[in-house]
C-alpha positions in Angstrom: -61.9 -71.3 48.8 -58.7 -72.2 50.6 -55.3 -71.9 49.1 -54.8 -75.7 49.0 -54.4 -77.0 45.4 -56.6 -79.9 46.3 -60.3 -79.8 47.2 -62.0 -82.9 48.7 -65.1 -84.4 47.1 -68.0 -83.7 49.4 -70.3 -86.7 48.8 -68.8 -88.7 51.7 -68.1 -86.8 54.9 -64.9 -88.0 56.5 -62.1 -86.5 58.4 -59.4 -87.6 56.0 -60.6 -87.3 52.4 -59.3 -89.8 49.9 -60.6 -88.3 46.7 -59.5 -84.8 45.8 -60.0 -82.4 42.9 -56.9 -80.6 41.6 -58.2 -77.0 41.4 -55.3 -76.3 39.1 -56.3 -78.9 36.6 -57.0 -77.6 33.1 -60.5 -76.3 32.6 -61.3 -78.9 29.9 -60.3 -81.7 32.3 -62.5 -80.4 35.0 -65.4 -80.0 32.5 -64.8 -83.5 31.0 -64.9 -85.1 34.5 -68.0 -83.3 35.5 -69.7 -84.1 32.2 -68.9 -87.8 32.5 -70.5 -88.0 36.0 -73.6 -86.0 35.1 -74.0 -88.0 31.8 -73.8 -91.3 33.7 -76.6 -90.2 36.1 -78.6 -88.9 33.2 -78.4 -92.3 31.5 -79.2 -94.1 34.8 -82.3 -92.0 35.2 -83.3 -92.5 31.6 -83.1 -96.2 32.2 -85.4 -95.8 35.3 -87.9 -93.8 33.3 -88.3 -96.5 30.7 -88.7 -99.4 33.2 -91.3 -100.6 35.6 -89.7 -100.0 39.0 -92.6 -101.5 40.9 -90.8 -104.9 40.8 -87.6 -103.3 42.2 -86.3 -104.4 45.5 -85.9 -101.7 48.2 -82.2 -102.6 48.6 -81.6 -102.2 44.8 -83.3 -98.9 44.8 -81.2 -97.7 47.7 -78.0 -98.8 45.9 -79.1 -97.1 42.7 -80.1 -93.8 44.4 -76.8 -93.8 46.3 -74.9 -94.3 43.1 -76.8 -91.4 41.5 -76.2 -89.2 44.5 -72.4 -89.9 44.6 -72.0 -89.2 40.9 -74.1 -86.0 41.0 -72.3 -84.7 44.0 -68.9 -85.3 42.4 -70.2 -83.6 39.2 -71.4 -80.6 41.3 -68.1 -80.4 43.1 -66.2 -80.4 39.8 -68.5 -77.7 38.4 -68.0 -75.6 41.5 -64.3 -75.7 41.0 -64.7 -74.9 37.3 -67.0 -71.9 38.2 -64.4 -70.6 40.7 -61.7 -70.9 38.1 -63.8 -69.0 35.5 -64.3 -66.1 37.9 -62.2 -63.0 37.2 -59.4 -62.6 39.7 
């Protein structure tokens, strides 16, 4: 990990990141943000599992899967920072 206090989210690969994680944020804040994203994807997938997706449009499925990917990647990035912070120094 670099010495920068900010780590870019990795879901969107770009040369100038616009969304950053403050690696010095309190642990409970990192955890709450990761939890919110993972929970949102969990609820989205629970909705899918209880519906007949055969009637779904390919474009809608692409939008929903992209949304799930972005939220999960953000959650993973936050959990990675949390894990680094919890390591003994």
